[in-house]
Every structure is written in structure tokens, then in C-alpha cells.
C-alpha positions in Angstrom: 10.2 -15.8 -1.0 7.5 -16.3 -3.7 8.2 -18.9 -6.3 7.5 -18.3 -10.0 4.3 -20.4 -9.8 3.1 -18.4 -6.8 3.7 -15.1 -8.6 2.0 -16.5 -11.7 -1.1 -17.4 -9.6 -1.0 -14.1 -7.9 -1.0 -12.0 -11.1 -3.0 -14.3 -13.3 -5.5 -16.1 -10.9 -8.1 -18.4 -12.2 -11.4 -17.5 -10.6 -15.0 -18.6 -11.6 -16.3 -15.2 -10.3 -13.8 -13.3 -12.5 -14.6 -15.4 -15.5 -18.3 -14.7 -15.0 -17.7 -11.0 -14.7 -15.6 -11.1 -17.9 -18.2 -13.0 -19.9 -21.1 -10.8 -18.6 -19.4 -7.5 -19.3 -18.2 -8.5 -22.8 -21.6 -9.8 -23.6 -23.3 -6.6 -22.5 -20.8 -4.5 -24.6 -21.5 -6.7 -27.6 -25.3 -6.5 -27.2 -25.2 -2.7 -26.9 -23.0 -2.4 -29.9 -25.3 -4.6 -32.0 -28.3 -2.6 -31.0 -26.6 0.7 -31.8 -25.5 -0.6 -35.2 -29.2 -1.2 -36.0 -30.0 2.5 -35.3 -27.1 4.3 -36.9 -24.7 3.8 -39.8 -21.7 5.0 -37.9 -19.4 2.6 -36.0 -17.4 5.2 -34.2 -19.1 4.5 -30.9 -18.3 0.7 -30.9 -14.5 1.0 -30.0 -15.5 3.4 -27.2 -18.0 0.9 -25.8 -15.4 -1.8 -25.7 -12.7 0.5 -24.2 -15.3 1.0 -21.4 -15.8 -2.7 -21.2 -12.1 -3.3 -20.8 -12.0 -0.8 -17.9 -15.0 -2.5 -16.2 -13.5 -6.0 -16.6 -10.1 -4.8 -15.2 -11.8 -3.2 -12.2 -14.1 -6.1 -11.3 -11.7 -9.0 -11.7 -8.6 -10.3 -9.9 -5.1 -10.0 -11.4 -4.1 -9.0 -14.9 -5.4 -11.9 -16.9 -9.0 -10.8 -17.5 -8.2 -7.2 -18.3 -5.7 -8.3 -20.9 -8.1 -10.9 -22.3 -10.8 -8.2 -22.5 -8.4 -5.9 -24.4 -7.5 -8.7 -26.9 -11.1 -9.9 -27.3 -12.3 -6.3 -27.8 -9.7 -5.6 -30.6 -10.5 -8.7 -32.5 -14.2 -8.5 -31.8 -14.5 -4.9 -33.1 -12.5 -5.8 -36.2 -14.6 -9.0 -36.9 -18.1 -8.1 -36.0 -18.4 -4.3 -36.1 -16.1 -3.1 -38.8 -16.6 -3.4 -42.6 -16.4 -5.9 -44.1 -18.4 -7.4 -41.3 -17.7 -10.9 -39.9 -14.3 -11.0 -41.4 -10.9 -10.1 -40.0 -9.2 -7.3 -41.9 -5.8 -6.3 -40.4 -5.2 -3.7 -43.1 -7.8 -1.3 -41.7 -6.5 2.2 -41.1 -5.6 2.8 -37.4 -6.0 -0.9 -36.4 -2.5 -1.2 -34.8 -3.0 1.9 -32.8 -6.4 0.7 -31.6 -4.9 -2.7 -30.6 -2.0 -1.0 -28.7 -4.4 1.5 -27.0 -6.8 -1.1 -25.7 -4.0 -3.4 -24.6 -2.3 -0.5 -22.7 -5.7 0.4 -21.1 -6.2 -3.2 -19.9 -2.7 -3.5 -18.5 -2.8 -0.1 -16.7 -6.2 -0.5 -15.2 -5.5 -4.1 -14.2 -2.3 -3.1 -12.5 -3.9 -0.3 -10.6 -6.9 -2.3 -9.5 -4.7 -5.2 -8.4 -2.5 -2.9 -6.3 -5.5 -1.2 -4.7 -7.0 -4.6 -3.8 -3.7 -5.9 -2.5 -3.3 -2.8 -0.3 -6.8 -3.1 1.0 -6.3 -6.7 1.9 -3.0 -5.9 3.7 -4.8 -3.2 5.7 -7.6 -5.6 6.7 -5.1 -8.3 7.7 -3.1 -5.8 9.7 -6.2 -4.7 11.6 -7.2 -8.2 12.4 -3.7 -9.0 13.6 -3.6 -5.9 15.7 -7.0 -6.6 17.3 -6.1 -10.3 18.0 -2.7 -9.3 19.5 -4.4 -6.6 21.7 -7.0 -9.1 22.9 -4.5 -11.7 23.8 -2.4 -9.2 25.6 -5.4 -7.9 27.6 -6.6 -11.4 28.5 -3.1 -12.6 29.6 -2.8 -9.6 31.9 -6.3 -10.2 33.4 -5.7 -13.8 34.1 -3.4 -12.9 37.0 -6.2 -11.5 39.2 -8.5 -14.6 39.5 -5.5 -16.9 39.8 -4.2 -14.8 42.7 -7.6 -14.8 44.3 -8.1 -18.6 44.0 -4.6 -19.2 45.3 -5.2 -16.9 48.2 -8.6 -18.5 49.0 -7.1 -22.0 49.1 -4.2 -20.8 51.2 -6.5 -19.2 53.7 -8.7 -22.2 54.1 -5.7 -24.5 54.6 -3.9 -22.2 57.0 -7.0 -21.4 59.0 -8.2 -25.0 59.2 -10.7 -25.4 61.9 -10.7 -21.7 62.8 -13.2 -20.5 60.1 -16.9 -20.9 60.5 -18.9 -22.9 57.9 -20.3 -19.7 56.5 -16.9 -18.1 56.1 -15.6 -21.2 54.3 -18.6 -21.2 52.0 -18.1 -17.5 51.1 -14.4 -18.1 50.3 -15.2 -21.2 48.2 -18.0 -19.3 46.4 -15.5 -16.6 45.5 -13.0 -19.2 44.3 -15.7 -20.8 42.1 -16.7 -17.5 40.6 -13.1 -16.8 39.7 -12.7 -20.3 38.3 -15.7 -19.8 36.1 -14.3 -16.4 35.0 -11.1 -18.1 34.1 -12.9 -20.8 32.1 -14.7 -18.1 30.0 -11.4 -16.4 29.4 -9.7 -19.6 28.3 -12.6 -20.3 25.9 -12.1 -16.9 24.4 -8.3 -17.4 24.1 -9.0 -20.7 22.3 -11.5 -18.9 19.9 -8.9 -16.3 19.0 -6.0 -18.8 18.5 -8.3 -21.0 16.4 -8.1 -18.3 13.7 -5.0 -18.3 11.5 -2.1 -16.7 13.3 -1.0 -14.5 10.3 -4.1 -13.5 8.4 -7.1 -14.0 10.7 -8.7 -16.2 8.1 -11.0 -19.0 9.1 -12.3 -22.2 7.5 -16.0 -22.3 7.1 -18.4 -25.0 6.1 -22.2 -25.1 5.6 -23.9 -25.6 9.0 -27.5 -25.9 10.0 -28.1 -23.0 12.4 -30.7 -25.0 14.4 -28.0 -27.6 15.3 -25.5 -24.9 16.3 -28.1 -23.2 18.5 -29.1 -26.5 20.1 -25.5 -27.1 21.2 -25.2 -23.5 22.5 -28.4 -23.8 24.6 -27.2 -27.1 26.0 -23.9 -25.7 27.1 -25.4 -22.4 28.4 -28.2 -24.1 30.4 -25.6 -26.3 32.2 -23.9 -23.2 33.6 -27.1 -21.0 33.9 -29.9 -23.4 34.8 -32.2 -20.6 36.0 -32.2 -18.6 32.7 -35.1 -19.1 30.3 -34.2 -19.3 26.6 -36.6 -18.9 23.7 -35.8 -19.5 20.1 -37.6 -18.1 17.0 -36.5 -19.9 13.9 -37.8 -19.6 10.3 -39.7 -22.4 8.7 -37.3 -22.4 5.7 -34.5 -24.8 6.0 -31.1 -23.5 4.9 -27.4 -23.7 5.6 -25.0 -20.9 6.7 -21.2 -21.1 6.1 -19.4 -20.7 9.4 -16.9 -22.1 11.8 -19.4 -23.6 14.2 -17.1 -23.6 17.3 -16.3 -19.9 16.9 -20.0 -19.0 16.3 -21.0 -21.0 19.4 -18.5 -18.9 21.4 -20.2 -15.7 20.1 -23.6 -16.9 21.3 -22.2 -18.0 24.7 -20.4 -14.6 25.2 -23.6 -12.7 24.4 -25.8 -14.8 26.5 -23.4 -14.9 29.4 -23.2 -11.1 29.3 -27.0 -10.8 29.3 -27.2 -12.9 32.5 -24.1 -11.8 34.3 -24.1 -8.0 33.5 -27.6 -7.4 32.4 -29.2 -9.6 35.2 -31.6 -11.0 32.6 -33.9 -13.9 33.4 -35.1 -14.5 29.9 -33.1 -14.6 26.6 -34.7 -14.7 23.1 -32.7 -15.9 20.1 -34.1 -15.1 16.6 -32.8 -16.2 13.2 -33.9 -14.6 9.9 -32.7 -14.8 6.4 -32.0 -11.3 4.9 -31.1 -11.6 1.2 -27.5 -12.8 1.2 -27.1 -12.7 5.0 -28.3 -14.8 7.9 -29.3 -12.4 10.7 -29.1 -13.5 14.4 -30.4 -11.5 17.3 -29.9 -12.2 21.0 -32.3 -10.1 23.1 -32.8 -10.1 26.9 -35.1 -8.6 29.5 -32.3 -7.3 31.7 -31.2 -3.8 32.7 -29.8 -2.9 29.3 -26.5 -1.2 28.4 -25.1 2.0 29.8 -25.5 4.6 27.1 -21.9 5.8 27.7 -20.7 2.3 26.7 -22.8 1.8 23.6 -20.5 3.7 21.1 -17.5 1.5 22.0 -19.0 -1.6 23.5 -17.0 -4.0 21.4 -13.7 -2.3 22.4 -11.4 -4.7 24.3 -10.1 -1.7 26.4 -13.5 -1.1 28.0 -11.9 -1.7 31.4 -9.8 1.4 30.9 -12.7 3.7 30.5 -13.3 4.4 34.1 -16.8 2.9 33.8 -16.0 -0.6 34.9 -16.9 -2.0 38.2 -14.7 -5.0 38.5 -13.4 -8.1 36.9 -16.8 -9.0 35.4 -16.8 -5.7 33.5 -13.4 -6.4 32.2 -14.6 -9.7 30.9 -17.6 -8.0 29.3 -15.3 -5.8 27.2 -13.0 -8.6 26.2 -15.8 -11.1 25.5 -17.6 -8.7 23.2 -14.4 -7.8 21.5 -13.9 -11.5 20.8 -17.4 -11.6 19.3 -16.6 -8.7 17.0 -13.3 -10.4 15.9 -15.1 -13.7 15.1 -18.0 -12.1 13.3 -15.7 -9.8 11.2 -13.6 -12.8 10.3 -16.8 -14.4 8.9 -17.4 -11.3 6.8 -20.3 -10.2 8.9 -21.1 -7.3 11.3 -22.2 -7.0 14.9 -24.1 -4.3 16.7 -25.9 -3.6 20.0 -28.8 -1.5 21.2 -31.2 -1.0 24.1 -34.8 -2.1 23.6 -37.7 0.3 24.2 -39.3 -2.1 26.7 -36.1 -2.7 28.6 -33.1 -5.0 28.1 -30.5 -5.2 25.4 -30.4 -6.7 21.9 -27.3 -7.8 20.0 -27.5 -8.4 16.3 -24.9 -10.1 14.1 -24.9 -11.2 10.5 -23.1 -14.0 8.6 -22.8 -14.2 4.8 -24.9 -16.9 3.2 
């Protein structure tokens, strides 16, 4: 249950962003009122401007505090600066109590409605994150059985047929076992990425990271498992930081690059970083076979293996791996998309908030 302090923080949160919005809106309302006072002798429009300011503050800030402060500041501000005698409080003005009560009621009503809408939207987002994460974990847990069974069967066959199998047969069996072990490793990495996020809200902890350092770690890990793939990076001259969970973003890159080689049969991968206003934009392009058009519209769906388009365990990993990418990028407040290049190959693009 929520304590009184938690409820107080929930309904009256202290936020630098909300304080800034409050100051900016009230300053603009005051400036407009002063300008209008210079062009007309009537002050009827001033209360209307400040009623609008109260509405805007209530809608653009968190909780009830700022809407109520805007209502109180508007009532006293209109009385002091925009009502005769100017720059003097006069509580005997006709209609003043009604104006005060009206503005206060507007601030309370709009703040309540805005807070409820924001709370419902946050609950919806958290429910979607929880649903996606649960579905991913369920799908991954189910698919872990196949490679484990294959590895176990391969080892049993080699042990039971000791001396009866040719060298080539043993190598084929061991090669299959190694492929399944690598598949399991990638699956476990994705499980760790999902469980790294908070179990109830899907929130993550970010800190400023240098993208070049993250990419260096990604390339080092990827090259160890895919020594034949050529990787090119295109980085901006400008030095900047990007808030992220570096381990999770590394997993996004590894999934995208592994899919390019494993499913797209690419021999070359290009990674590009650009700064786009308030976002850092990353693109991972390859020279492979591209993406089946039938898959593009739901490429990041974890249930890709149920579409009837898959061709085996690798295709199942493709769907789950890309769904993990989407979960991680969305948790960072970014977006991810995929497309085919005109000259061949696929390109994946994702953004992270600066």
C-alpha cells in the first residue's frame, strides 16, 4: 500500500521540467497581457488569458501542484498587475471571489484529468512491456528444448557408436552439436537481456556512454564468432554521449549483425551513427539477400516462427532475436525499423534519445 509520503509525491511531484513549463507559460501570459494593455483600455481579456494559462500549465505538468499554483498566481497576478489600481492588491473588487474560485476550480479539474490520463497511459505502456517480455520468455523457454535434445542425442550417438562411425560422420555430428550450442548461447544472451530490465515496469537504468566505445566492444565480440565477416563503421566527427544501458544496446547490435550473417548470408556489414536533433540514429546495413517482403510488416514479432514462413530453428531465433531488439530499443524510448536496400541487402535503423 502507498504511504502518505508516496501519495504526496505522486500527486504533488517536484520536477524541474514542470517548474520550467510553469514559469514559461505564466511569463508568456504576463507578456501578452502587458502588450494588450498598451493597445486597449479594457482589461476584460486579461482574466481569459490567464485562465488559458492555467489550462496549459495543468496539461503540460505532472500532478496537481503546478495547476493549483498557476490558478493562485493568476488570481493574485491579475489583481495586482492588471486591475485598477495597478500594482496594488485590492480584494474589494467586484467579482474577485468568483474569479478566484473559478480559476482554482479550473486548475484542480484540469490537473486531475491530465494526471489520470497520464497515469492510464503509463499503465498501458507498462502492461504492453510486461506482456511482450513474458511472451518472449515463454517462446525462448519452449525453443530451448530442441537444441538441448539435439546436443544430447549427438553425444549419445558418438558414445554408443564408439569406433563404428567414420571420421566424417563424427565431424558432421559434432558440427551440428556446435551449431546448436551457439544457438543456445545466443538465446541465453537474449534471456539475460530481457531479465536485465526491471521485472515489473520494464524500466532500465541508463548512463551517458560514448557510442564509439560501445561499437568497439560489439565488433570485438562479433568478430570472435564471425571472423570472416567484414565490418565497416561510419562515425561522425562530433564527439557526444548517448544515454543507454550499454550491455543491452550491445545485444541489439549483436542480434542485428548475427541475423545479417546467419539469415542474410552477408559478407559485409556497415554500421553508421548520425546525430538527428534529439536522437542518435544507428543503422546496420548488409550486402546479403535482404528480407522476405512477407516478413517485413511483422519482422519484430516474436511469433514469427508461427507464420508458416520459417525454415527451421535459425528462423525462430531470427524472430525472437529481433523482438528482443525491439523490446530493448523501446525501453530506451527509441524506435526500430527494417527495410531492403535498392542495391541488395537489408538495413536496420534504430534511434536512442539523446
